[in-house]
N, C-alpha and C positions, 0 to 999 in steps of 0.2 A: 504494500500500500504506500501511497505517497504521503508525505507529511504536510500538515497545513502550513501555509505561508505565514510570515509575520513573527516567527520565533516561538510560536506556541500553538497548541491545538485550538481551533475555533470552537465556539459554543454555538450550537445550531440556532437557538432563538435570539442570539445577539448578532447574527450575520445580517448583512444588508439584504441578501437574497430573502431571508425569512421575513424581515421587517417590511421590505418593499412589497413582497407578495401579499402579506397580511393587509396592506393598505390599498390593495387594488380596488376594493369596493368604494373607496373614497373617490377614485378617478371616475368610476361609473356614476356615482352621485353627482359629480361635477358636470359630466356630460348631460345627464338628464335635466339638470337644473339650468345649465348655461347654453346648451346647444339645441334645445328642442325646436326653436324657431328656424334655425339654420338647417337642421336636418329635415324638418317638414318642407322647407322650401326646396331643398335638394331632391326630396322624394317627388315633389311636383315637377321639377325640372326633368328628372329622369323619365317620368311618365310621359311628358311632352316629347322628349327625345325619342322614346320608344326604340331603344337600341336594338339593332339586329343581332348583336352579340356583346358580351362583356369579356374583357381581357384583363387579367390580373398580372401584376408585376411586383415581385418581392424576393427577398433572400432570407434564409434562416427562419427564425421564429415567425417573422412577418409572412413568409411563404406558407407556413402552417396555418396562419390566419386566412390566407388566400384559399387554401383547401376548404376551410369552413365556409368561406364566401361562395365558392363554387357550388357546394351542395345547397346552401341556403338560397342562393339566387335561382338555381335551376329548379328546385322543388317549390319555392314560393312565388317567384316571378316568372318562372318557366322560360327563362332566356338562357340560351347556350352560353356557357362560361368556360374559358380556357386560360391556362397559365402561359404567359409569355416567357420566352427564353431570352434574357437580356443580351446575351452574346450575339444574337441575330443582328441587333442594332449596334452594340458597342464594339464588337470584334469583326463581324462579317460585313457590317455596313449596309445591310439589306433594308430597303424600304418595303413596307407592307401596306396593303389597302385596308385602312381602318375607318373608312367613311361610315358614319352612322353607328360607330361602336362606342361603348363606354369603356375607358381605360382606367382601371383602379390601381394606383401605385401605393404600396404600403411600406412604411419605413419608420423605425423609431427615431433615427437620426436625420433622415432625409438628405444625406450627403454622399452616398455611394456613387461613384462616377458612372457605373454601368446602368444603374437605375435612372439617373438623370439623362443619360444618353437615350435610354428607351422611351422616356417621357417626351423628350424633344422629338424623337422620330415619330412617336404616336401622334403628337399634335400636328406635325408636318404632313402626316398621312391622313388627317381628317378626323381623328378621334377627339371626343370630349374627355378631358383628363380630370379625374378625381383623386386627390391625395389624402391619405390618412397618415398623419405624422404627429410625433410628439414634440417636435421643436418648431415653434411658430416662425422663427427666423431662418429656417432651413431653406436651401436652394430649391428643394422639392416643392415646398409650399408656395414659393414665389413663382414657380413655373407651371402650376396647375390651374385649371379653369375653376375648380371648386376644391375646398379644403375642409376636412373634418379634423379638429384638434383632438388628440387622444386624452388630454387633460390628466396625464399620468404624473406630471411633474418630473423633477430630477430623478433619474434612475442611475445609481452609482455602481451597483453590482454588475459585473460583466454579464451575468445571466439575466436576460430580459424576462420579467415576470409580470409586473403590473401593467407594463405597456402592451404586452401580448393580450392579457385579459381585457384591457380597455379597448383594444382593436376589435376583439370579438363582439363586445357590447356595442361598439359603434356600428359595426356591420349589421348586427341584428336590428338596431335602431333605424338604420338607413333602409333596410329591406321592409321593415314594418311601415315606414312612411311611404316608400315607393309603392307598395301594394295595398295601402290603406287597410292594413291588418289590425283591427282594433283589439283582437285577442292578444296578439303579440305585444302591442303597445301596453296593454294592461299588465302583462307578465313582466315586461321590462321595468315597470314602476316598482316591482317587488324585488328586482334583481340584486340591488346592493345588500338588502337584508339577507337574502338567500346566500349571497357570497360570504357574508359574515358567519352564517351558520355552517356553510361548507368548510370554512377554514377551521372550525372547531371539531370537525369529524376526525375520528381516530383511525388512521391507516397504519398504525405502528405494527399491526399483525404481520405486515409484509417485511418489516425491517430485518428480522433475524436471517431469513432466507436470502434476501437481496444483499445483505452485508457481505456474504461469502460467494454470491453467484458470480459466474464468469460471463454469462450472457443473459439477455432478456428479450423476449418479444413483447411489444405493446400493441394490442389489437383493438381496433374499433371499426366502425363502418358508417358510411354516409356522413351525416353531420358530425359524427364523432371521430372520423379518420384524422382530421387535423389535430385533435386533442391527443391521439395516439402518437402522431409525429412529434408533437411538442414535448410530451413526456419522455419519449425515447431520446430526443436531443438533450434534454436536461440531465438525464441519467448519464449520457456520454460525457457531456462537458463539465459537469460538477461532481460526478461520482466515480469517474473512471470506469464505468460499467458499460460494456458493449451492449447497446440496446438498439433494436430495429423495430420500426413500425410497419404493420401490415393491415390490410383489410381482412376482416374475418372470412371473406370469400377467397382472397388471394393466398392466405397462409397455408391452405391445403395443397397448393401447387409447389411442391419442392420444399419450402421452408419448414413445413410440418414435421419432416423427418428428423430435424436437428434437436427438437425438444427432448429434455431428459432431466434427471435429478438435479443437475447443476445449471440447467437451462430452463428456468420457469417462464411463465407467460402472465401478463397482466391484461385482462379483458375489460373493455369499457363499453357501456351501452347507454343509450338515451331512450326515452319512452316513445318510440315510433316503430315503424314496420321492420326495422333492422334488429330489434331486440331479440326476437325469437331465434334468429340465426346465431347471435352471440351466445345465447343460452345453450343452444345445441352444441356449439363448439366447446363451451366450458364443460358440458357433460361428457363429451367425447374425450377431451383431454384428461379430465378427472378419472374416467374409467381406465385410461392407459397408465395411470399413476404419475402423470405429469404434475408438478407443482403449479397450480394456477390460481390467481387471485381475480376476483370478479367484482367490479363496481358498477352499479346501475342495473344489474340483472340478477336473476336467481342463480345461486351457486349450488350445484348438485354433484354427486359422485365424488365427494371429498374435496371439491374446490373450496377455496377460502373466500368467504364474502367480505367485502370492504363496504363500509356504510356510504350511502349516497342519498341525496334529497330528490324526491319525486317532484318534477316540475315540467314546464313546457319543453318539448323536445328540442326546440331551438336554443334553449338556455342550458340544457343538460351538460354539454361539453364544457361550458364556462365553469360550472360548479365542480365538475370532475377534475379539471386542471387545477382549480383553486385548492382542492383537497390534496392533490398529488404534489403540488409545490411544497406544502408543509412537510410531507413525508420525505421528499427528495432532499430538502435542505438538511434534515436530520440524517438521512442516509449518507450524504456527502461527508459529514463530519465523522460518522461512525466508520466510514471506509478510509479515514485519514486525510481527507481533503478539506480545503477551504472553498466553499461554493462561490465566494465573491471574487476569487482570483484563480480561475482555471488556468492550467499551464498552457503557455503559447497562444493565449487568446487575448484580444483587446475588446473594448466596449464597442468601438465603431470599426466595422470591417469595410474597407474601401476596395472593392473589386472593379476590374475594368472590363 
């Protein structure tokens, strides 16, 4: 195991990662309080635009938020949504026809050169650009047609937590306004309080096994796939635990065979049509004797249940990640790491 930086072992609940993730609900409260009119206007503008497609552009945790956006937009607004490859613009210099498209750029810092190049190319190609950014003075915000501020405030830990959760909340708010979804709007009003409850949920049952695990699969589906991607990334960057995210449908194609006593799985589910498939996978893995943890679905055949809050399916992934962040901050320290200072990583990654 690696030793924690700074000359001593970190204490989980004093790390910036822990404290920043704990405060994520405050960012969502600020969004709901301060951005309601802006997002309502954006929803109306997107309805008027009637985009023929939506293109997302992001890296890292922000790209996991874009995965959530894809499922949210395609299932609620029923508009085709695809992820842009920034290198098409920034490296290959290829122009694409994006007339009539909504281009959503997501970034905590708003300063990565490849993202900015992609935005410039999208605008030149006829797209309407919407930026979700945590830095009001970032070049990304200045270059976009529309901006949603994440309201997460300063985030000092290298591991992005509250800005990621704020991005998911902003996307849900945007889609609710775009589609005039009153039920989702009402659910969003309760989200900050639900996030506070989710933070208090105890996932420590997973710690002993994950403390010594060599590998981990994090599995979700649909709206929850981005949450699986995010949790897997945080396990890698803060815990030194090799973790990979899969759809509950895709994990049966090859990756399924690697699971074993030192290779557990963490399954995530939200209250929609994908839950039954996640539960079936959990039962199958449990019957094979695979250590499997289940959040948001029923655990059978020896699988270990982790507590989750029943809520609107669109918000389920937000609450699951909120609970997971607390567990991961603790796991990082138990494995001998400092989650605030992952080796070889910096807060702002500037790719070309």
